[in-house]
N, C-alpha and C positions, 0 to 999 in steps of 0.2 A: 443948358436947360432944354434947348430944342432937341439935342441928341438923346436926352434921357426920355423925353415924351415920344420920340420916334421908336426907341428901344421898348418903352413900355407898351406902346401901341402894337408893336410887332409881336411881342409875347402874348398879348391879349388876343390878337388876331390868330395866332398859331394855336392857342389853346381852345378857342371857340370853333374853329374850323377843322380841327384834327378829327379824323375819322376814328371810330371805335374799332378794335380788334377782338376777336373772339377765338379761343383755342379750346378744343375739345379732346378729352382723354377718357377712355372707357375701358371696363373689364367685364367680360361675360363669364358667368359661372354656370356651365350647363349641367343638367341633371345627370345622375348616374343611371345605369340601366335598372329601371324600375319596371316590374311586371304591370302591364296596362290593366290587368283585372284586379290589381291590388289597391287602386286608388281612383278617385274621381277629382276633376277640376272643380273648385268652388268658385273662384274668381280668377280673372286674367288681367295682367297689366295693372297691378296695384302699385302705387308708388309713394315714396316719402322723400323729402328734400330738405336741404339746409343751405344756407347762404352766409357768406361773410364778406366784408369789405376791407381793403387796405388802403391807406393813403401813403403815397410815396414808398409803398412796399414795406414800410416799417411799422406803421401805426394802425391798430385795430385788428380785427379778425382772430382766427384761431388756427391751430395747426390743421393739416389735412386729415390727420387721424381723428381729431375731435370733430371735424366737419362730417366725415363718413359716419362716426358714432351718432351724431345729432340726426343725420338723415335716416339711419337705421331706427333710431327711437321714434322719429316722426312716422315712419312706416308701421311700426308695431303699435303705435298709438292709434293711427287712422284705421288700421286694419289688424286688430288683435286676432291672434290665433286661438282656436278652441281646441278641445281634446282631439287627438288623432289628426291634427292638421300641421302642414309644414309649408314653408316658402321654397319654391324651386324656380329654375330659370332666372336666377338673380343676376342683374347687370348693375354695375356702378359706373355712372357717367360724371365726370368732373368737367365743368366749363368754366374758363377764366375769361373774363371780359376786361379790356383795357379801355378806360375812358380818359380822354385828353392825354393820349400817349400813355406812359407808365405812371401818371399822377395818381389815378384811382384804379385799383383792381378789385373786381367783384368775382369771387369764386363761388360756384354753385355746385353742389353734389345731389344727384338724383339717383335713388335706388329703386329699381323696378323689378317686380317678381310676379309669379303666379302662386295662387294658394291651392294646394291639393288636400284632400281628406282621405286618409286610409280607412278602408273597410274593416 
């Protein structure tokens, strides 16, 4: 019984005092050659995000494809485009945070872009 208590205490101690880890991954989509006289910047650094959590890497969450799609939907909901507008300088950032080692994984996708309007 004493050995089981020591083992249980050790596991709880390790879980409570394990530091978190964060991993970043990103993709930048730079604009093509647009003539500067053809458009004006409407807004800069607009963003949308989506997040998901996994327990033990198996339960919860969605696929990364769905996570990026949800972040894109959030961007277009928060900053809808009007006629003759487009997103440029788009970046996709994925951040994975591990809590209590690999017990809980939190993945966040942030899409950042600028909005231009063609004349």
